[in-house]
C-alpha positions as CSV (number, residue, x, y, z in Angstrom):
1,M,25.0,94.4,70.9
2,S,22.1,96.8,70.7
3,L,20.1,98.0,67.8
4,T,18.7,101.6,67.3
5,L,15.5,102.7,65.7
6,S,17.3,103.7,62.6
7,D,18.9,100.2,62.3
8,V,15.5,98.6,62.4
9,K,14.1,100.9,59.8
10,R,17.2,100.2,57.6
11,I,16.7,96.5,57.9
12,A,13.0,96.8,57.1
13,N,13.9,98.8,54.1
14,L,16.4,96.2,53.0
15,A,13.9,93.5,53.5
16,R,11.3,95.6,51.6
17,L,9.0,95.7,54.6
18,D,6.6,98.7,55.0
19,M,6.9,99.5,58.7
20,D,5.5,102.5,60.6
21,D,7.3,104.0,63.5
22,N,5.1,102.3,66.2
23,H,5.7,98.9,64.7
24,A,9.4,99.6,64.3
25,E,9.7,100.6,68.1
26,T,7.9,97.3,69.0
27,V,10.3,95.3,66.7
28,L,13.3,97.2,68.2
29,G,12.3,96.1,71.8
30,E,11.9,92.5,70.6
31,L,15.1,92.3,68.8
32,N,17.1,93.9,71.6
33,G,15.5,91.4,73.9
34,I,16.7,88.5,71.7
35,F,20.2,90.0,71.6
36,A,20.3,90.4,75.4
37,L,19.2,86.8,75.8
38,A,22.0,85.7,73.4
39,E,24.6,87.7,75.4
40,Q,23.4,86.1,78.7
41,M,23.7,82.7,77.1
42,Q,27.2,83.4,75.8
43,A,28.3,84.6,79.4
44,I,27.7,81.2,80.8
45,D,30.7,79.0,81.3
46,T,30.0,75.6,79.6
47,T,33.5,74.1,80.0
48,G,33.2,70.5,80.7
49,V,29.5,70.3,79.8
50,A,28.9,67.5,77.3
51,P,26.5,68.4,74.4
52,L,23.1,66.7,74.5
53,A,21.6,64.6,71.7
54,Q,18.2,65.8,72.9
55,P,17.0,67.8,75.9
56,L,15.4,64.8,77.7
57,S,18.8,63.2,78.0
58,A,19.6,65.8,80.7
59,V,17.0,64.3,83.0
60,L,16.8,60.8,81.9
61,E,20.1,59.1,82.2
62,H,19.5,55.9,80.2
63,L,17.3,57.2,77.3
64,D,17.6,55.0,74.3
65,L,17.1,56.8,71.0
66,R,14.5,55.1,68.9
67,L,16.2,55.2,65.5
68,R,14.7,53.4,62.7
69,E,16.7,51.2,60.4
70,D,18.1,53.0,57.4
71,R,16.6,51.2,54.5
72,V,14.7,51.8,51.3
73,T,10.9,51.5,51.8
74,E,9.5,52.9,48.5
75,T,10.0,51.6,45.0
76,D,11.5,53.7,42.2
77,Q,8.7,55.4,40.4
78,R,10.8,58.0,38.4
79,A,9.5,56.8,35.0
80,A,5.8,57.1,36.2
81,Y,6.5,60.7,37.6
82,Q,8.2,61.8,34.4
83,A,5.7,60.3,31.9
84,P,3.5,63.4,31.8
85,A,6.5,65.7,31.4
86,P,6.9,67.3,28.0
87,K,10.6,66.5,27.7
88,T,12.9,64.3,29.8
89,E,16.4,63.0,29.2
90,D,18.6,60.6,31.3
91,G,16.1,60.9,34.2
92,L,16.1,64.7,34.2
93,Y,13.4,67.2,33.2
94,L,14.3,69.4,30.2
95,V,13.0,72.9,30.4
96,P,13.5,76.1,28.2
97,K,16.6,78.0,28.8
98,V,15.9,81.3,30.9
99,I,19.4,82.5,31.5
100,E,21.7,83.5,28.6
């Protein structure tokens, strides 16, 4: 896939970016470089390659992941956080209706 200068200008317009021609040409080259890299990566046969949990596991065979125990470490302070709010109900903040 390759973009054209008009594609870049259209994308910039949709994103509400003010982009002059010189900058658009620079961005065009960078985006096409990213697409070329993606195409190269898709062309590689990865059949039989196991996914890695992290990049270091490719070079370190017995890398133990240091995962912390999943436990609650902080106390519930919802009441203290909601005390300065103008209106709350059932643990929720009440705000004025903005959509009809």
